[in-house]
mmCIF file of the N, C-alpha and C atoms, coordinates in Angstrom:
data_MODEL
# 
_entry.id   MODEL 
# 
loop_
_atom_site.group_PDB 
_atom_site.id 
_atom_site.type_symbol 
_atom_site.label_atom_id 
_atom_site.label_alt_id 
_atom_site.label_comp_id 
_atom_site.label_asym_id 
_atom_site.label_entity_id 
_atom_site.label_seq_id 
_atom_site.pdbx_PDB_ins_code 
_atom_site.Cartn_x 
_atom_site.Cartn_y 
_atom_site.Cartn_z 
_atom_site.occupancy 
_atom_site.B_iso_or_equiv 
_atom_site.pdbx_formal_charge 
_atom_site.auth_seq_id 
_atom_site.auth_comp_id 
_atom_site.auth_asym_id 
_atom_site.auth_atom_id 
_atom_site.pdbx_PDB_model_num 
ATOM 1   N N  . MET A 1 1  ? 0.591  -1.192 -0.031  1.00 0.00 ? 1  MET A N  1 
ATOM 2   C CA . MET A 1 1  ? 0.026  -0.179 0.292   1.00 0.00 ? 1  MET A CA 1 
ATOM 3   C C  . MET A 1 1  ? 0.989  1.300  0.106   1.00 0.00 ? 1  MET A C  1 
ATOM 4   N N  . THR A 1 2  ? 0.592  1.882  -0.333  1.00 0.00 ? 2  THR A N  1 
ATOM 5   C CA . THR A 1 2  ? 1.265  3.502  -0.564  1.00 0.00 ? 2  THR A CA 1 
ATOM 6   C C  . THR A 1 2  ? 0.257  4.537  -0.181  1.00 0.00 ? 2  THR A C  1 
ATOM 7   N N  . GLN A 1 3  ? 1.220  5.494  0.969   1.00 0.00 ? 3  GLN A N  1 
ATOM 8   C CA . GLN A 1 3  ? 0.275  6.642  1.275   1.00 0.00 ? 3  GLN A CA 1 
ATOM 9   C C  . GLN A 1 3  ? 0.854  8.068  0.378   1.00 0.00 ? 3  GLN A C  1 
ATOM 10  N N  . PRO A 1 4  ? -0.410 8.163  0.480   1.00 0.00 ? 4  PRO A N  1 
ATOM 11  C CA . PRO A 1 4  ? -0.392 10.065 -0.783  1.00 0.00 ? 4  PRO A CA 1 
ATOM 12  C C  . PRO A 1 4  ? 1.086  11.024 -0.293  1.00 0.00 ? 4  PRO A C  1 
ATOM 13  N N  . ILE A 1 5  ? 1.463  11.387 -1.249  1.00 0.00 ? 5  ILE A N  1 
ATOM 14  C CA . ILE A 1 5  ? 1.960  12.973 -0.777  1.00 0.00 ? 5  ILE A CA 1 
ATOM 15  C C  . ILE A 1 5  ? 1.103  13.343 -1.095  1.00 0.00 ? 5  ILE A C  1 
ATOM 16  N N  . GLU A 1 6  ? 1.497  14.761 -0.507  1.00 0.00 ? 6  GLU A N  1 
ATOM 17  C CA . GLU A 1 6  ? 0.720  16.164 -1.109  1.00 0.00 ? 6  GLU A CA 1 
ATOM 18  C C  . GLU A 1 6  ? 1.725  17.132 -1.273  1.00 0.00 ? 6  GLU A C  1 
ATOM 19  N N  . LEU A 1 7  ? 1.821  17.986 -1.596  1.00 0.00 ? 7  LEU A N  1 
ATOM 20  C CA . LEU A 1 7  ? 2.725  19.235 -2.343  1.00 0.00 ? 7  LEU A CA 1 
ATOM 21  C C  . LEU A 1 7  ? 2.316  20.575 -1.906  1.00 0.00 ? 7  LEU A C  1 
ATOM 22  N N  . LEU A 1 8  ? 2.962  21.175 -1.386  1.00 0.00 ? 8  LEU A N  1 
ATOM 23  C CA . LEU A 1 8  ? 2.344  22.377 -0.343  1.00 0.00 ? 8  LEU A CA 1 
ATOM 24  C C  . LEU A 1 8  ? 3.256  23.476 -0.617  1.00 0.00 ? 8  LEU A C  1 
ATOM 25  N N  . VAL A 1 9  ? 3.036  24.587 -1.220  1.00 0.00 ? 9  VAL A N  1 
ATOM 26  C CA . VAL A 1 9  ? 3.702  25.902 -1.844  1.00 0.00 ? 9  VAL A CA 1 
ATOM 27  C C  . VAL A 1 9  ? 3.089  26.940 -0.883  1.00 0.00 ? 9  VAL A C  1 
ATOM 28  N N  . VAL A 1 10 ? 3.735  27.364 0.492   1.00 0.00 ? 10 VAL A N  1 
ATOM 29  C CA . VAL A 1 10 ? 3.152  28.606 1.094   1.00 0.00 ? 10 VAL A CA 1 
ATOM 30  C C  . VAL A 1 10 ? 4.155  29.796 1.231   1.00 0.00 ? 10 VAL A C  1 
ATOM 31  N N  . GLU A 1 11 ? 3.886  30.932 1.675   1.00 0.00 ? 11 GLU A N  1 
ATOM 32  C CA . GLU A 1 11 ? 4.623  32.217 2.073   1.00 0.00 ? 11 GLU A CA 1 
ATOM 33  C C  . GLU A 1 11 ? 4.444  32.752 3.033   1.00 0.00 ? 11 GLU A C  1 
ATOM 34  N N  . PRO A 1 12 ? 5.536  31.957 4.037   1.00 0.00 ? 12 PRO A N  1 
ATOM 35  C CA . PRO A 1 12 ? 5.503  32.285 5.027   1.00 0.00 ? 12 PRO A CA 1 
ATOM 36  C C  . PRO A 1 12 ? 5.684  33.761 5.426   1.00 0.00 ? 12 PRO A C  1 
ATOM 37  N N  . ALA A 1 13 ? 6.913  34.674 4.359   1.00 0.00 ? 13 ALA A N  1 
ATOM 38  C CA . ALA A 1 13 ? 6.685  36.380 4.540   1.00 0.00 ? 13 ALA A CA 1 
ATOM 39  C C  . ALA A 1 13 ? 6.880  37.040 3.187   1.00 0.00 ? 13 ALA A C  1 
ATOM 40  N N  . PRO A 1 14 ? 6.585  37.525 3.404   1.00 0.00 ? 14 PRO A N  1 
ATOM 41  C CA . PRO A 1 14 ? 6.104  38.599 1.783   1.00 0.00 ? 14 PRO A CA 1 
ATOM 42  C C  . PRO A 1 14 ? 6.838  38.665 0.876   1.00 0.00 ? 14 PRO A C  1 
ATOM 43  N N  . GLY A 1 15 ? 6.745  37.738 -0.368  1.00 0.00 ? 15 GLY A N  1 
ATOM 44  C CA . GLY A 1 15 ? 8.098  37.277 -1.659  1.00 0.00 ? 15 GLY A CA 1 
ATOM 45  C C  . GLY A 1 15 ? 9.145  36.183 -1.376  1.00 0.00 ? 15 GLY A C  1 
ATOM 46  N N  . SER A 1 16 ? 8.413  35.247 -0.201  1.00 0.00 ? 16 SER A N  1 
ATOM 47  C CA . SER A 1 16 ? 9.796  34.128 -0.286  1.00 0.00 ? 16 SER A CA 1 
ATOM 48  C C  . SER A 1 16 ? 8.366  33.146 0.008   1.00 0.00 ? 16 SER A C  1 
ATOM 49  N N  . PHE A 1 17 ? 8.745  32.315 -0.598  1.00 0.00 ? 17 PHE A N  1 
ATOM 50  C CA . PHE A 1 17 ? 7.585  31.134 -0.636  1.00 0.00 ? 17 PHE A CA 1 
ATOM 51  C C  . PHE A 1 17 ? 8.597  29.856 -0.492  1.00 0.00 ? 17 PHE A C  1 
ATOM 52  N N  . VAL A 1 18 ? 8.481  28.536 0.238   1.00 0.00 ? 18 VAL A N  1 
ATOM 53  C CA . VAL A 1 18 ? 8.737  27.407 0.426   1.00 0.00 ? 18 VAL A CA 1 
ATOM 54  C C  . VAL A 1 18 ? 7.665  26.361 0.044   1.00 0.00 ? 18 VAL A C  1 
ATOM 55  N N  . TRP A 1 19 ? 8.498  25.352 -0.510  1.00 0.00 ? 19 TRP A N  1 
ATOM 56  C CA . TRP A 1 19 ? 7.302  23.948 -0.393  1.00 0.00 ? 19 TRP A CA 1 
ATOM 57  C C  . TRP A 1 19 ? 7.756  22.865 0.541   1.00 0.00 ? 19 TRP A C  1 
ATOM 58  N N  . ARG A 1 20 ? 6.252  21.987 0.749   1.00 0.00 ? 20 ARG A N  1 
ATOM 59  C CA . ARG A 1 20 ? 7.164  20.951 1.663   1.00 0.00 ? 20 ARG A CA 1 
ATOM 60  C C  . ARG A 1 20 ? 6.353  19.728 0.766   1.00 0.00 ? 20 ARG A C  1 
ATOM 61  N N  . LEU A 1 21 ? 6.610  18.544 1.007   1.00 0.00 ? 21 LEU A N  1 
ATOM 62  C CA . LEU A 1 21 ? 5.785  17.518 0.482   1.00 0.00 ? 21 LEU A CA 1 
ATOM 63  C C  . LEU A 1 21 ? 5.786  17.185 1.892   1.00 0.00 ? 21 LEU A C  1 
ATOM 64  N N  . LEU A 1 22 ? 4.161  16.285 2.100   1.00 0.00 ? 22 LEU A N  1 
ATOM 65  C CA . LEU A 1 22 ? 3.817  15.814 3.161   1.00 0.00 ? 22 LEU A CA 1 
ATOM 66  C C  . LEU A 1 22 ? 3.000  14.960 2.898   1.00 0.00 ? 22 LEU A C  1 
ATOM 67  N N  . LEU A 1 23 ? 3.385  13.462 4.031   1.00 0.00 ? 23 LEU A N  1 
ATOM 68  C CA . LEU A 1 23 ? 3.060  12.159 3.717   1.00 0.00 ? 23 LEU A CA 1 
ATOM 69  C C  . LEU A 1 23 ? 1.801  12.182 4.401   1.00 0.00 ? 23 LEU A C  1 
ATOM 70  N N  . THR A 1 24 ? 1.177  11.510 3.731   1.00 0.00 ? 24 THR A N  1 
ATOM 71  C CA . THR A 1 24 ? -0.549 11.633 4.820   1.00 0.00 ? 24 THR A CA 1 
ATOM 72  C C  . THR A 1 24 ? -1.326 10.396 4.721   1.00 0.00 ? 24 THR A C  1 
ATOM 73  N N  . ASP A 1 25 ? -1.916 9.573  5.348   1.00 0.00 ? 25 ASP A N  1 
ATOM 74  C CA . ASP A 1 25 ? -1.876 8.331  5.435   1.00 0.00 ? 25 ASP A CA 1 
ATOM 75  C C  . ASP A 1 25 ? -3.409 8.516  4.513   1.00 0.00 ? 25 ASP A C  1 
ATOM 76  N N  . ASP A 1 26 ? -3.966 6.943  4.305   1.00 0.00 ? 26 ASP A N  1 
ATOM 77  C CA . ASP A 1 26 ? -4.763 6.973  2.411   1.00 0.00 ? 26 ASP A CA 1 
ATOM 78  C C  . ASP A 1 26 ? -5.991 7.811  2.548   1.00 0.00 ? 26 ASP A C  1 
ATOM 79  N N  . GLN A 1 27 ? -6.762 8.629  3.837   1.00 0.00 ? 27 GLN A N  1 
ATOM 80  C CA . GLN A 1 27 ? -7.655 9.316  3.858   1.00 0.00 ? 27 GLN A CA 1 
ATOM 81  C C  . GLN A 1 27 ? -7.147 10.965 3.091   1.00 0.00 ? 27 GLN A C  1 
ATOM 82  N N  . GLY A 1 28 ? -6.005 11.366 3.512   1.00 0.00 ? 28 GLY A N  1 
ATOM 83  C CA . GLY A 1 28 ? -5.181 12.177 2.879   1.00 0.00 ? 28 GLY A CA 1 
ATOM 84  C C  . GLY A 1 28 ? -4.938 13.158 4.603   1.00 0.00 ? 28 GLY A C  1 
ATOM 85  N N  . GLY A 1 29 ? -5.067 12.664 5.709   1.00 0.00 ? 29 GLY A N  1 
ATOM 86  C CA . GLY A 1 29 ? -5.176 13.147 6.889   1.00 0.00 ? 29 GLY A CA 1 
ATOM 87  C C  . GLY A 1 29 ? -3.863 12.830 7.836   1.00 0.00 ? 29 GLY A C  1 
ATOM 88  N N  . ASN A 1 30 ? -3.577 13.246 8.910   1.00 0.00 ? 30 ASN A N  1 
ATOM 89  C CA . ASN A 1 30 ? -2.583 12.805 9.501   1.00 0.00 ? 30 ASN A CA 1 
ATOM 90  C C  . ASN A 1 30 ? -1.485 13.538 9.231   1.00 0.00 ? 30 ASN A C  1 
ATOM 91  N N  . ALA A 1 31 ? -0.790 14.154 8.342   1.00 0.00 ? 31 ALA A N  1 
ATOM 92  C CA . ALA A 1 31 ? 0.122  15.017 7.169   1.00 0.00 ? 31 ALA A CA 1 
ATOM 93  C C  . ALA A 1 31 ? 1.439  14.671 8.124   1.00 0.00 ? 31 ALA A C  1 
ATOM 94  N N  . ARG A 1 32 ? 2.197  14.427 7.543   1.00 0.00 ? 32 ARG A N  1 
ATOM 95  C CA . ARG A 1 32 ? 3.701  15.070 8.546   1.00 0.00 ? 32 ARG A CA 1 
ATOM 96  C C  . ARG A 1 32 ? 4.671  15.260 7.472   1.00 0.00 ? 32 ARG A C  1 
ATOM 97  N N  . VAL A 1 33 ? 5.577  16.050 7.707   1.00 0.00 ? 33 VAL A N  1 
ATOM 98  C CA . VAL A 1 33 ? 6.440  16.489 6.723   1.00 0.00 ? 33 VAL A CA 1 
ATOM 99  C C  . VAL A 1 33 ? 7.400  15.497 5.969   1.00 0.00 ? 33 VAL A C  1 
ATOM 100 N N  . LEU A 1 34 ? 7.755  15.295 5.097   1.00 0.00 ? 34 LEU A N  1 
ATOM 101 C CA . LEU A 1 34 ? 8.313  13.986 4.191   1.00 0.00 ? 34 LEU A CA 1 
ATOM 102 C C  . LEU A 1 34 ? 9.796  15.116 3.759   1.00 0.00 ? 34 LEU A C  1 
ATOM 103 N N  . ARG A 1 35 ? 9.951  15.980 3.216   1.00 0.00 ? 35 ARG A N  1 
ATOM 104 C CA . ARG A 1 35 ? 10.622 16.815 2.916   1.00 0.00 ? 35 ARG A CA 1 
ATOM 105 C C  . ARG A 1 35 ? 9.952  18.426 2.966   1.00 0.00 ? 35 ARG A C  1 
ATOM 106 N N  . MET A 1 36 ? 11.476 19.024 3.020   1.00 0.00 ? 36 MET A N  1 
ATOM 107 C CA . MET A 1 36 ? 11.118 20.547 2.324   1.00 0.00 ? 36 MET A CA 1 
ATOM 108 C C  . MET A 1 36 ? 12.048 21.203 1.918   1.00 0.00 ? 36 MET A C  1 
ATOM 109 N N  . ALA A 1 37 ? 11.914 22.323 1.088   1.00 0.00 ? 37 ALA A N  1 
ATOM 110 C CA . ALA A 1 37 ? 13.267 23.120 0.742   1.00 0.00 ? 37 ALA A CA 1 
ATOM 111 C C  . ALA A 1 37 ? 14.194 23.315 1.297   1.00 0.00 ? 37 ALA A C  1 
ATOM 112 N N  . PRO A 1 38 ? 15.045 23.579 0.458   1.00 0.00 ? 38 PRO A N  1 
ATOM 113 C CA . PRO A 1 38 ? 16.210 24.169 1.945   1.00 0.00 ? 38 PRO A CA 1 
ATOM 114 C C  . PRO A 1 38 ? 16.509 24.988 1.704   1.00 0.00 ? 38 PRO A C  1 
ATOM 115 N N  . ASP A 1 39 ? 16.273 26.148 0.909   1.00 0.00 ? 39 ASP A N  1 
ATOM 116 C CA . ASP A 1 39 ? 15.931 27.807 0.936   1.00 0.00 ? 39 ASP A CA 1 
ATOM 117 C C  . ASP A 1 39 ? 14.601 28.321 0.566   1.00 0.00 ? 39 ASP A C  1 
ATOM 118 N N  . PRO A 1 40 ? 13.924 28.962 0.572   1.00 0.00 ? 40 PRO A N  1 
ATOM 119 C CA . PRO A 1 40 ? 12.869 29.754 -0.057  1.00 0.00 ? 40 PRO A CA 1 
ATOM 120 C C  . PRO A 1 40 ? 13.316 30.285 -1.491  1.00 0.00 ? 40 PRO A C  1 
ATOM 121 N N  . ALA A 1 41 ? 11.893 30.378 -1.886  1.00 0.00 ? 41 ALA A N  1 
ATOM 122 C CA . ALA A 1 41 ? 12.153 30.926 -3.608  1.00 0.00 ? 41 ALA A CA 1 
ATOM 123 C C  . ALA A 1 41 ? 11.706 32.473 -3.737  1.00 0.00 ? 41 ALA A C  1 
ATOM 124 N N  . ASP A 1 42 ? 12.071 32.949 -4.627  1.00 0.00 ? 42 ASP A N  1 
ATOM 125 C CA . ASP A 1 42 ? 11.407 34.253 -4.599  1.00 0.00 ? 42 ASP A CA 1 
ATOM 126 C C  . ASP A 1 42 ? 9.959  34.527 -5.450  1.00 0.00 ? 42 ASP A C  1 
ATOM 127 N N  . SER A 1 43 ? 9.391  33.330 -5.877  1.00 0.00 ? 43 SER A N  1 
ATOM 128 C CA . SER A 1 43 ? 8.468  33.433 -6.476  1.00 0.00 ? 43 SER A CA 1 
ATOM 129 C C  . SER A 1 43 ? 7.463  31.945 -6.322  1.00 0.00 ? 43 SER A C  1 
ATOM 130 N N  . TYR A 1 44 ? 6.473  32.434 -6.369  1.00 0.00 ? 44 TYR A N  1 
ATOM 131 C CA . TYR A 1 44 ? 5.306  30.894 -6.080  1.00 0.00 ? 44 TYR A CA 1 
ATOM 132 C C  . TYR A 1 44 ? 5.592  29.791 -7.123  1.00 0.00 ? 44 TYR A C  1 
ATOM 133 N N  . GLU A 1 45 ? 5.481  30.074 -8.711  1.00 0.00 ? 45 GLU A N  1 
ATOM 134 C CA . GLU A 1 45 ? 6.290  29.521 -9.365  1.00 0.00 ? 45 GLU A CA 1 
ATOM 135 C C  . GLU A 1 45 ? 7.528  28.509 -9.459  1.00 0.00 ? 45 GLU A C  1 
ATOM 136 N N  . GLU A 1 46 ? 8.527  29.594 -9.213  1.00 0.00 ? 46 GLU A N  1 
ATOM 137 C CA . GLU A 1 46 ? 9.664  28.454 -8.688  1.00 0.00 ? 46 GLU A CA 1 
ATOM 138 C C  . GLU A 1 46 ? 10.055 27.742 -7.716  1.00 0.00 ? 46 GLU A C  1 
ATOM 139 N N  . ALA A 1 47 ? 8.680  28.477 -6.317  1.00 0.00 ? 47 ALA A N  1 
ATOM 140 C CA . ALA A 1 47 ? 8.956  26.890 -5.742  1.00 0.00 ? 47 ALA A CA 1 
ATOM 141 C C  . ALA A 1 47 ? 8.653  26.128 -5.921  1.00 0.00 ? 47 ALA A C  1 
ATOM 142 N N  . LEU A 1 48 ? 6.929  25.888 -6.530  1.00 0.00 ? 48 LEU A N  1 
ATOM 143 C CA . LEU A 1 48 ? 6.114  25.097 -6.996  1.00 0.00 ? 48 LEU A CA 1 
ATOM 144 C C  . LEU A 1 48 ? 7.409  24.297 -8.459  1.00 0.00 ? 48 LEU A C  1 
ATOM 145 N N  . ALA A 1 49 ? 8.449  24.900 -8.751  1.00 0.00 ? 49 ALA A N  1 
ATOM 146 C CA . ALA A 1 49 ? 8.721  23.667 -10.164 1.00 0.00 ? 49 ALA A CA 1 
ATOM 147 C C  . ALA A 1 49 ? 9.505  22.683 -8.924  1.00 0.00 ? 49 ALA A C  1 
ATOM 148 N N  . SER A 1 50 ? 10.196 23.749 -8.125  1.00 0.00 ? 50 SER A N  1 
ATOM 149 C CA . SER A 1 50 ? 11.504 22.995 -7.351  1.00 0.00 ? 50 SER A CA 1 
ATOM 150 C C  . SER A 1 50 ? 10.240 21.985 -6.446  1.00 0.00 ? 50 SER A C  1 
ATOM 151 N N  . GLY A 1 51 ? 9.248  21.968 -6.114  1.00 0.00 ? 51 GLY A N  1 
ATOM 152 C CA . GLY A 1 51 ? 8.355  21.402 -5.343  1.00 0.00 ? 51 GLY A CA 1 
ATOM 153 C C  . GLY A 1 51 ? 8.119  19.595 -6.172  1.00 0.00 ? 51 GLY A C  1 
ATOM 154 N N  . GLN A 1 52 ? 7.867  19.967 -7.363  1.00 0.00 ? 52 GLN A N  1 
ATOM 155 C CA . GLN A 1 52 ? 7.413  19.411 -8.028  1.00 0.00 ? 52 GLN A CA 1 
ATOM 156 C C  . GLN A 1 52 ? 9.025  18.063 -8.616  1.00 0.00 ? 52 GLN A C  1 
ATOM 157 N N  . ALA A 1 53 ? 9.395  19.028 -8.834  1.00 0.00 ? 53 ALA A N  1 
ATOM 158 C CA . ALA A 1 53 ? 10.892 17.969 -8.802  1.00 0.00 ? 53 ALA A CA 1 
ATOM 159 C C  . ALA A 1 53 ? 11.093 17.089 -8.152  1.00 0.00 ? 53 ALA A C  1 
ATOM 160 N N  . ALA A 1 54 ? 10.808 17.729 -7.098  1.00 0.00 ? 54 ALA A N  1 
ATOM 161 C CA . ALA A 1 54 ? 11.313 17.190 -5.072  1.00 0.00 ? 54 ALA A CA 1 
ATOM 162 C C  . ALA A 1 54 ? 10.529 15.866 -4.821  1.00 0.00 ? 54 ALA A C  1 
ATOM 163 N N  . LEU A 1 55 ? 8.966  15.802 -5.849  1.00 0.00 ? 55 LEU A N  1 
ATOM 164 C CA . LEU A 1 55 ? 7.577  15.142 -5.688  1.00 0.00 ? 55 LEU A CA 1 
ATOM 165 C C  . LEU A 1 55 ? 8.041  13.753 -6.701  1.00 0.00 ? 55 LEU A C  1 
ATOM 166 N N  . HIS A 1 56 ? 8.508  14.269 -8.129  1.00 0.00 ? 56 HIS A N  1 
ATOM 167 C CA . HIS A 1 56 ? 8.671  13.194 -8.703  1.00 0.00 ? 56 HIS A CA 1 
ATOM 168 C C  . HIS A 1 56 ? 9.723  12.335 -7.935  1.00 0.00 ? 56 HIS A C  1 
ATOM 169 N N  . SER A 1 57 ? 10.742 12.861 -7.498  1.00 0.00 ? 57 SER A N  1 
ATOM 170 C CA . SER A 1 57 ? 11.995 12.221 -7.332  1.00 0.00 ? 57 SER A CA 1 
ATOM 171 C C  . SER A 1 57 ? 11.535 11.342 -6.042  1.00 0.00 ? 57 SER A C  1 
ATOM 172 N N  . GLU A 1 58 ? 10.496 11.634 -4.903  1.00 0.00 ? 58 GLU A N  1 
ATOM 173 C CA . GLU A 1 58 ? 10.231 11.026 -4.083  1.00 0.00 ? 58 GLU A CA 1 
ATOM 174 C C  . GLU A 1 58 ? 9.571  9.854  -5.320  1.00 0.00 ? 58 GLU A C  1 
ATOM 175 N N  . ILE A 1 59 ? 8.514  9.854  -6.140  1.00 0.00 ? 59 ILE A N  1 
ATOM 176 C CA . ILE A 1 59 ? 7.718  9.100  -6.606  1.00 0.00 ? 59 ILE A CA 1 
ATOM 177 C C  . ILE A 1 59 ? 8.516  8.241  -7.340  1.00 0.00 ? 59 ILE A C  1 
ATOM 178 N N  . ARG A 1 60 ? 9.808  8.423  -8.008  1.00 0.00 ? 60 ARG A N  1 
ATOM 179 C CA . ARG A 1 60 ? 10.773 7.320  -8.709  1.00 0.00 ? 60 ARG A CA 1 
ATOM 180 C C  . ARG A 1 60 ? 11.509 6.791  -7.244  1.00 0.00 ? 60 ARG A C  1 
ATOM 181 N N  . ARG A 1 61 ? 11.587 7.236  -6.299  1.00 0.00 ? 61 ARG A N  1 
ATOM 182 C CA . ARG A 1 61 ? 12.247 6.416  -5.520  1.00 0.00 ? 61 ARG A CA 1 
ATOM 183 C C  . ARG A 1 61 ? 11.310 5.096  -4.795  1.00 0.00 ? 61 ARG A C  1 
ATOM 184 N N  . HIS A 1 62 ? 9.835  5.960  -4.531  1.00 0.00 ? 62 HIS A N  1 
ATOM 185 C CA . HIS A 1 62 ? 8.869  4.616  -4.023  1.00 0.00 ? 62 HIS A CA 1 
ATOM 186 C C  . HIS A 1 62 ? 8.608  3.771  -4.834  1.00 0.00 ? 62 HIS A C  1 
ATOM 187 N N  . ALA A 1 63 ? 9.073  4.371  -5.886  1.00 0.00 ? 63 ALA A N  1 
ATOM 188 C CA . ALA A 1 63 ? 8.349  3.197  -7.098  1.00 0.00 ? 63 ALA A CA 1 
ATOM 189 C C  . ALA A 1 63 ? 9.344  2.026  -7.596  1.00 0.00 ? 63 ALA A C  1 
ATOM 190 N N  . ALA A 1 64 ? 10.784 2.851  -7.019  1.00 0.00 ? 64 ALA A N  1 
ATOM 191 C CA . ALA A 1 64 ? 12.421 1.792  -7.680  1.00 0.00 ? 64 ALA A CA 1 
ATOM 192 C C  . ALA A 1 64 ? 11.908 0.263  -6.993  1.00 0.00 ? 64 ALA A C  1 
ATOM 193 N N  . PRO A 1 65 ? 12.181 -0.845 -7.340  1.00 0.00 ? 65 PRO A N  1 
ATOM 194 C CA . PRO A 1 65 ? 12.031 -2.069 -6.987  1.00 0.00 ? 65 PRO A CA 1 
ATOM 195 C C  . PRO A 1 65 ? 12.925 -2.204 -5.619  1.00 0.00 ? 65 PRO A C  1 
ATOM 196 N N  . ALA A 1 66 ? 12.938 -3.499 -4.699  1.00 0.00 ? 66 ALA A N  1 
ATOM 197 C CA . ALA A 1 66 ? 13.623 -3.219 -3.815  1.00 0.00 ? 66 ALA A CA 1 
ATOM 198 C C  . ALA A 1 66 ? 14.762 -4.465 -4.608  1.00 0.00 ? 66 ALA A C  1 
ATOM 199 N N  . SER A 1 67 ? 15.929 -3.967 -3.754  1.00 0.00 ? 67 SER A N  1 
ATOM 200 C CA . SER A 1 67 ? 17.359 -4.812 -4.516  1.00 0.00 ? 67 SER A CA 1 
ATOM 201 C C  . SER A 1 67 ? 17.220 -5.930 -3.553  1.00 0.00 ? 67 SER A C  1 
# 
């Protein structure tokens, strides 16, 4: 069974955007931070693109067959 991963982009300070990947249960609740941006981005779009890249990386990592 896999757990859903949610990508969230927030603006904790004006002009400073950070992404977080949240691991949730099957119903989308009980979220915990799986990964987060190491540094803030200057735009929402930049943070979103970086967060999407991290999400795709996590998907590939979890989909890789066990050795």
